[in-house]
N, C-alpha and C positions, 0 to 999 in steps of 0.2 A: 821845526821841520827836520832839522838834522837828527834829532833824537829818534824820530820815527823811522828815518832811513837806517840809522845805525842799529835799531832794534829789529830790523828786518820786516817792517810793515810793508804792505803793498803800496803802489803808487796812488791808489785811490785815497789814502789817508791824507797825503799832501794836497791832492785835488780838493778834497772836502775842506781842508784847512784854508786854502786860498779862497774858496768860495765863501766860507764863513767870514773871513776877514773883509772881503770886498762887500759883503752884505752889511756888516756892522759899521765899517768905515768906508763908505763909497768914495771918499776923496783919495783913497789909496790907489784907485784904479786909473788915475790920470796917466796919460802917455809919458809925461816928463818924470814920473816917479821911477827911479832906477832900482830901488829896492824890490819893488814888485816885479819889475822886468827880470831881475836876477833870480828871484824866487820862481818865476815861471820857467826860466831856463833850467834851473835846478830840478824842477818837477819833471821836465821832459827827459832829463838824464836819469832821474829816478825811475821813471816808467820804462826806460830802455833797459836798465839794470835789473829791475824787478817786475817783469811783465805779469799781467794778470793771468789767471788760470780759470778754466771752466770746471764746473762740477761734474761728477760722474752721474749718469742717469740713474733713476730709481731701479732697483732690481725688479725683474718681471714678477717675482713672487709677491712683492709689496703692491704692485699695480693690480695684479689679479686678486689679491686679498681685499683691497679697497673696493674693487668692482663687485666682488661677492657680497661685501657689506652693503653696498648700494642696492644690489639685487634683493637682499633680504629685507630691505626697507621699501621694496617695490619702486625703486628709482631706476627704471629700465633705460630711459633715454640718457640719464646722466652716466650710468655705468657704460653704456655703449659709447658715449662721447669720450669718456676717459680712455677706454681701450683703443678707440680709433685714433685719438690724438697721440697716444704713446706709440702705437704701431707705425704711424706715418711721420713721426718726428724723425 
């Protein structure tokens, strides 16, 4: 977990690591296990220092292009659904 933080990975890497460890070794999730408790505290700090980020939306040209491809395949409803979902997002 330390190497992931030092390499600049996002907090989701540590979260997945703890989830995988608790899946493989369920006995590690006991309340009396201090190592897992400290790892969860470290994960909270990691998420504060490296918060997640959202992706940029698709450019309008890409959306319009895929809608045009759908229209050329006579997928009218799907093309309109894509355009409406992007416009109202």
